[in-house]
C-alpha positions as CSV (number, residue, x, y, z in Angstrom):
1,M,122.1,117.7,118.4
2,T,120.7,114.7,119.9
3,G,122.9,112.2,117.7
4,L,119.9,110.1,116.4
5,R,118.8,110.0,112.8
6,V,115.3,108.7,111.7
7,I,115.0,105.9,109.1
8,P,111.6,104.9,107.6
9,A,111.1,100.9,106.8
10,W,108.2,98.9,106.4
11,R,107.5,95.9,108.5
12,H,104.4,93.1,107.5
13,G,102.9,96.1,105.4
14,Q,102.9,98.4,108.0
15,E,105.3,102.1,108.1
16,R,107.6,102.6,111.1
17,L,110.0,105.3,111.6
18,Y,113.3,104.0,113.5
19,V,115.0,106.1,115.8
20,C,118.8,104.7,115.5
21,L,122.3,105.9,117.1
22,A,125.0,106.8,114.7
23,D,126.2,103.0,114.9
24,G,122.9,102.1,114.0
25,A,121.4,100.5,116.9
26,H,117.8,101.4,117.3
27,V,116.4,103.3,120.3
28,A,112.6,103.5,119.7
29,W,110.4,103.4,116.6
30,Y,107.1,105.2,115.7
31,D,104.1,102.9,114.5
32,R,101.8,105.1,112.4
33,E,99.2,102.8,112.5
34,S,98.9,102.7,115.9
35,A,100.2,106.2,116.5
36,R,102.8,105.2,119.1
37,V,106.3,106.0,119.9
38,N,107.9,102.7,121.1
39,L,110.9,103.4,123.6
40,L,114.0,101.1,124.3
41,S,115.2,103.3,126.7
42,E,113.5,106.0,128.8
43,D,116.5,107.7,129.2
44,R,116.4,108.9,125.5
45,R,112.7,109.7,125.8
46,D,113.2,113.5,124.8
47,D,115.7,113.0,122.2
48,V,113.4,110.8,120.6
49,L,110.6,112.8,120.7
50,Q,112.4,116.1,119.4
51,V,113.7,114.0,116.4
52,L,110.3,112.4,115.6
53,A,108.7,115.8,115.9
54,P,108.6,116.8,112.4
55,F,106.7,113.3,111.7
56,L,104.3,113.3,114.7
57,T,100.6,114.2,113.8
58,G,97.3,114.4,116.0
59,G,97.6,112.2,119.1
60,Y,99.9,109.6,119.8
61,S,101.6,107.5,123.0
62,V,104.8,107.0,124.3
63,G,105.9,103.9,126.2
64,P,107.9,100.7,126.2
65,P,107.1,98.3,123.0
66,P,103.9,96.2,123.8
67,V,104.4,92.6,125.2
68,P,104.4,90.2,122.2
69,T,101.5,87.8,121.8
70,P,102.3,84.3,121.6
71,S,102.2,84.4,117.8
72,E,104.4,86.9,117.6
73,L,106.8,85.0,120.0
74,A,106.6,81.8,117.9
75,G,107.4,84.2,114.9
76,L,110.6,85.4,117.0
77,A,111.8,81.9,117.1
78,L,111.5,81.0,113.2
79,H,114.5,81.5,110.9
80,P,113.3,84.4,108.2
81,D,113.5,81.6,105.3
82,D,111.2,79.1,107.5
83,D,108.6,82.0,108.4
84,L,105.5,82.1,106.0
85,A,104.1,85.1,107.7
86,P,105.8,87.8,105.2
87,N,104.4,86.0,102.0
88,R,102.3,88.3,99.9
89,P,99.8,87.3,98.2
90,G,100.6,85.3,94.7
91,E,104.2,85.0,96.5
92,A,104.8,81.8,94.3
93,L,104.0,83.6,91.5
94,L,105.8,86.9,91.8
95,I,109.1,84.7,92.4
96,A,108.3,82.4,89.0
97,L,107.9,85.7,86.9
98,D,111.2,87.1,88.8
99,R,113.1,84.2,88.0
100,D,111.4,83.1,84.2
101,P,109.9,86.3,82.7
102,A,107.8,85.8,79.8
103,P,109.0,87.0,76.4
104,A,108.8,90.9,75.6
105,R,107.0,90.1,72.5
106,R,104.0,87.6,72.9
107,L,101.0,87.5,71.2
108,R,98.9,86.7,74.3
109,A,99.4,87.9,77.9
110,D,101.2,85.7,80.1
111,P,98.2,83.7,82.0
112,R,100.6,83.8,85.2
113,R,100.1,87.7,85.2
114,R,96.5,87.1,85.2
115,A,96.7,84.5,87.9
116,L,99.0,86.8,89.9
117,A,96.3,90.0,89.7
118,A,93.4,87.5,91.0
119,E,95.4,86.4,94.3
120,Q,96.3,90.0,94.9
121,A,92.7,91.1,94.8
122,V,91.7,88.2,96.9
123,G,94.4,88.2,98.9
124,E,93.8,92.1,99.9
125,V,90.4,91.3,100.9
126,L,91.7,88.6,103.2
127,D,94.3,90.6,105.0
128,G,91.8,93.5,105.7
129,L,89.8,90.8,108.1
130,E,92.8,91.1,110.5
131,A,91.0,93.6,112.7
132,A,88.1,91.0,113.1
133,G,90.8,88.5,114.4
134,W,91.3,86.9,111.5
135,H,95.1,85.7,109.9
136,T,96.0,84.8,106.6
137,L,98.8,82.9,105.3
138,H,99.5,83.6,101.5
139,S,101.1,80.9,99.1
140,V,101.4,78.2,101.5
141,P,103.7,75.5,99.6
142,L,102.6,71.8,100.3
143,P,105.1,68.9,99.0
144,G,105.3,68.0,95.3
145,G,104.8,71.7,94.1
146,A,101.3,72.1,95.1
147,R,100.1,75.4,97.2
148,I,97.0,77.0,99.2
149,H,96.8,80.0,97.7
150,H,95.4,81.8,101.3
151,L,95.0,79.9,104.4
152,V,92.5,81.9,106.8
153,I,92.6,81.1,110.3
154,G,90.2,82.8,112.8
155,P,87.1,82.8,115.4
156,G,85.2,80.8,112.6
157,G,87.7,78.3,111.7
158,L,90.4,77.4,108.9
159,F,89.9,78.0,105.4
160,G,92.0,77.0,102.4
161,I,91.0,79.1,99.7
162,R,91.8,78.4,96.1
163,T,91.5,81.6,93.8
164,L,90.8,81.2,90.0
165,A,91.5,84.3,87.8
166,A,87.7,84.6,85.4
167,R,87.7,88.2,84.6
168,K,84.6,88.9,82.9
169,Q,84.3,85.2,81.9
170,R,81.6,82.8,82.7
171,V,82.7,80.1,85.1
172,R,80.9,76.6,84.8
173,I,80.9,73.9,87.6
174,A,80.0,70.3,87.4
175,D,81.6,68.7,90.7
176,P,84.7,68.1,90.2
177,M,85.0,70.0,87.1
178,V,85.4,73.7,86.3
179,A,85.8,75.5,83.2
180,V,86.4,79.4,82.8
181,G,85.0,80.8,79.5
182,R,86.0,78.5,76.5
183,S,88.8,76.7,78.6
184,A,88.6,72.9,79.1
185,P,87.1,72.0,82.5
186,Q,89.7,70.9,85.1
187,P,89.2,68.9,88.2
188,L,89.8,71.8,90.5
189,L,87.5,70.8,93.1
190,R,89.3,67.0,93.7
191,E,92.6,69.2,94.1
192,L,91.3,71.7,96.3
193,R,89.9,68.9,98.4
194,A,92.8,67.1,98.5
195,D,95.2,69.9,99.5
196,A,92.6,70.8,102.2
197,D,93.0,67.2,103.8
198,R,96.6,67.6,103.4
199,A,96.8,70.8,105.5
200,S,94.1,69.3,107.9
201,F,96.4,66.4,108.5
202,A,99.5,69.0,109.2
203,L,98.0,71.0,111.6
204,T,95.6,68.6,112.8
205,A,92.5,70.7,112.5
206,E,89.3,70.8,109.9
207,I,90.4,73.2,106.9
208,R,87.3,73.6,105.1
209,P,88.1,74.5,101.2
210,V,86.8,77.3,99.5
211,L,86.9,78.3,95.8
212,A,87.4,82.2,95.2
213,L,86.0,83.2,91.6
214,S,87.9,86.3,90.8
215,G,86.3,88.9,88.4
216,A,83.6,86.2,87.1
217,A,81.1,87.7,85.0
218,D,78.5,84.8,85.8
219,L,78.5,81.5,87.3
220,A,76.9,78.5,86.2
221,M,76.4,75.6,88.8
222,A,73.6,72.9,88.5
223,E,74.4,72.2,92.2
224,P,76.7,73.3,95.3
225,P,79.6,71.1,94.8
226,R,80.0,68.5,98.0
227,G,82.0,70.0,100.7
228,V,83.2,73.2,98.8
229,R,82.0,76.9,99.3
230,I,82.2,78.5,96.1
231,V,82.5,82.6,96.6
232,R,82.4,85.7,94.4
233,D,84.4,89.2,95.0
234,E,81.4,90.4,96.8
235,E,81.4,87.5,99.0
236,I,85.0,87.1,100.2
237,S,84.7,89.1,103.2
238,S,81.6,87.1,104.7
239,L,83.8,84.5,106.0
240,A,84.5,87.1,108.7
241,G,80.9,86.6,109.7
242,T,81.6,83.2,110.6
243,G,82.5,82.5,114.4
244,G,82.2,80.4,117.5
245,V,84.5,77.8,116.7
246,L,88.0,79.0,117.9
247,K,89.0,80.6,120.9
248,P,91.6,83.7,120.4
249,A,94.4,81.4,121.9
250,D,93.5,78.5,119.8
251,V,93.9,81.0,116.5
252,A,97.1,82.1,118.0
253,A,98.6,78.4,118.6
254,L,97.0,77.5,115.1
255,H,98.7,80.3,113.3
256,A,102.3,79.9,114.6
257,M,102.1,76.6,113.7
258,A,100.8,77.0,109.8
259,R,103.4,80.0,109.5
260,D,106.3,77.5,110.2
261,R,107.4,76.0,106.6
262,H,108.5,72.8,108.4
263,T,105.1,72.2,109.6
264,W,104.3,71.5,105.5
265,L,107.2,69.5,105.0
266,R,106.2,66.8,107.5
267,L,103.3,65.9,104.8
């Protein structure tokens, strides 16, 4: 008997299998995504591999944990309550729905549910750009109750994205007004530019505003709005095609600054 046990857990959306002593102290973990067994103590190598044997499939590597990146080191220095990196797409809406759920009997669906589904759909695409060197923070809070739905940082610069739920509806844009279906037009583009300007001030870097139309059936737009990029579902991933603006070190530094809640409290 090795005296070790395996405990599954999720960290930043990835499954890990932690190998623990009887008192709960970690001695290793297996990261399925990278197929690597990370040893905190080389002395327990054989015992760790023995207890993990039922979970190891295919090829895998064994060794000490990788050296953390500057961004990861910055995250370790943050209190969990101040770190925005773990936020899920639509985090603010998820919290609002949990605290104030809609009545069980309701004639119309809660519009927050539609907004949440849209943010989750767009956020899933943006999270998929990480392999190309892009980082996305979701539900970035701004003073006064505003928030940036998705803040994307990568080789092509920074983008502040607002998601608009428009499933199977027509979207009409006449800068700065935006209307979905039969709803009254709202000055969304003015708000989007203002939020991007505030975020640019906080990070001392240009943030380009983007309006992402989730599920729109049609788009009516006389001319492109000033300084705002409009993207539909199939165009969201095209943001990864931009480059030549930021070096990897700059991306890491800006991501580390943006994930700290205190950065946004200074606005």
